[in-house]
C-alpha positions as CSV (number, residue, x, y, z in Angstrom):
1,M,-36.1,-53.7,-42.7
2,G,-37.6,-53.4,-39.3
3,Q,-35.9,-54.7,-36.2
4,T,-37.9,-56.6,-33.7
5,A,-37.3,-56.3,-29.9
6,R,-35.5,-59.3,-28.5
7,A,-36.0,-60.8,-25.1
8,P,-33.0,-60.4,-22.8
9,P,-30.7,-63.5,-22.9
10,T,-31.0,-65.9,-20.0
11,G,-28.7,-68.7,-18.8
12,A,-25.0,-69.1,-18.1
13,G,-22.9,-66.0,-17.8
14,T,-25.8,-63.5,-18.1
15,G,-25.8,-62.3,-14.6
16,D,-29.1,-64.0,-13.8
17,S,-29.6,-64.8,-10.1
18,R,-30.0,-68.5,-11.0
19,D,-26.4,-68.5,-12.3
20,A,-24.9,-67.1,-9.1
21,P,-23.0,-69.7,-7.1
22,R,-24.6,-70.7,-3.9
23,P,-22.8,-69.8,-0.7
24,L,-21.1,-72.8,0.8
25,P,-22.5,-74.0,4.1
26,D,-20.3,-73.9,7.1
27,R,-18.6,-77.0,8.3
28,A,-21.1,-78.1,10.9
29,Q,-24.0,-77.8,8.4
30,A,-22.1,-79.6,5.7
31,L,-21.2,-82.4,8.1
32,A,-24.9,-82.7,9.2
33,V,-26.0,-82.9,5.6
34,M,-23.4,-85.6,4.8
35,L,-24.4,-87.7,7.9
36,R,-28.1,-87.4,7.1
37,A,-27.4,-88.7,3.5
38,L,-25.2,-91.6,4.8
39,N,-27.9,-92.4,7.4
40,R,-30.5,-92.8,4.6
41,L,-28.2,-95.1,2.7
42,A,-27.6,-97.4,5.7
43,A,-29.3,-100.8,5.4
44,R,-31.2,-101.6,8.6
45,P,-33.6,-104.4,9.2
46,G,-37.1,-103.3,10.3
47,G,-37.2,-100.3,12.5
48,Q,-33.8,-100.5,14.2
49,P,-32.1,-97.3,15.1
50,P,-29.4,-96.0,12.7
51,T,-25.9,-97.4,13.3
52,L,-22.5,-96.4,12.0
53,L,-21.3,-98.8,9.3
54,L,-17.7,-99.7,9.5
55,L,-16.1,-101.2,6.4
56,P,-12.9,-103.3,6.6
57,V,-9.8,-101.5,5.4
58,R,-7.1,-103.2,3.4
59,G,-3.7,-103.4,5.0
60,R,-1.5,-105.6,7.1
61,K,-2.8,-108.6,9.0
62,T,-3.1,-108.2,12.8
63,R,-1.0,-110.3,15.0
64,H,-4.1,-112.3,16.0
65,D,-5.0,-113.4,12.4
66,P,-4.0,-117.0,11.6
67,P,-1.2,-117.5,9.2
68,A,-1.9,-118.4,5.6
69,K,-2.3,-122.0,4.7
70,S,0.9,-122.1,2.8
71,K,2.8,-120.8,5.9
72,V,1.4,-123.1,8.6
73,G,4.2,-125.6,8.7
74,R,7.0,-123.0,8.3
75,V,9.5,-122.7,11.1
76,K,11.1,-119.3,11.5
77,M,14.8,-119.6,11.6
78,P,17.1,-116.6,11.7
79,P,19.6,-116.4,8.9
80,A,23.1,-117.8,9.4
81,V,25.7,-115.2,10.6
82,D,29.1,-115.1,8.9
83,P,31.7,-114.4,11.8
84,A,34.1,-112.5,9.5
85,E,31.3,-110.2,8.1
86,L,30.0,-109.6,11.7
87,F,33.5,-108.5,12.8
88,V,33.8,-106.1,9.9
89,L,30.4,-104.6,10.4
90,T,30.9,-104.3,14.2
91,E,34.2,-102.5,13.6
92,R,32.8,-100.1,11.0
93,Y,29.9,-99.3,13.3
94,R,32.2,-98.6,16.2
95,Q,34.3,-96.2,14.0
96,Y,31.1,-94.5,12.8
97,R,29.8,-93.9,16.3
98,E,33.2,-92.5,17.4
99,T,33.3,-90.1,14.4
100,V,29.7,-88.9,15.0
101,R,30.4,-88.5,18.8
102,A,33.5,-86.3,18.0
103,L,31.6,-84.2,15.5
104,R,28.8,-83.6,18.0
105,R,31.2,-82.7,20.8
106,R,33.2,-80.2,18.6
107,P,30.7,-77.3,18.5
108,K,30.2,-77.5,22.3
109,T,33.9,-77.2,23.0
110,S,34.5,-74.4,20.6
111,S,31.5,-72.4,21.9
112,L,32.6,-72.9,25.6
113,G,35.8,-70.9,25.0
114,R,34.1,-67.9,23.5
115,T,33.3,-64.8,25.5
116,W,30.4,-62.6,24.5
117,R,31.3,-59.0,23.9
118,H,28.8,-56.3,23.4
119,G,29.5,-53.1,21.5
């Protein structure tokens, strides 16, 4: 049985120069390519210079947008305040502030009495 000479393999993973990854262009070059591609896609009527297309973004309404139709007649009223609950919350908040103030003051007073000794 005679063996015939085979052509060297080509394609992926053979070390062929066509398989080698292309070097990535630097940022400025990549940005220029992207802008050129976007420019070609921009729809412009007869011969006007290219413009930047801004698409609306979903999100909150601005304060200048009109209210929805269902909210036009609505009158904004603050919720009713229970006096007993307000008193309890005010007292708890006062105690919280007092505790935090004491905790913040504690490291300062303990470090003021220290003397630095070297050696």
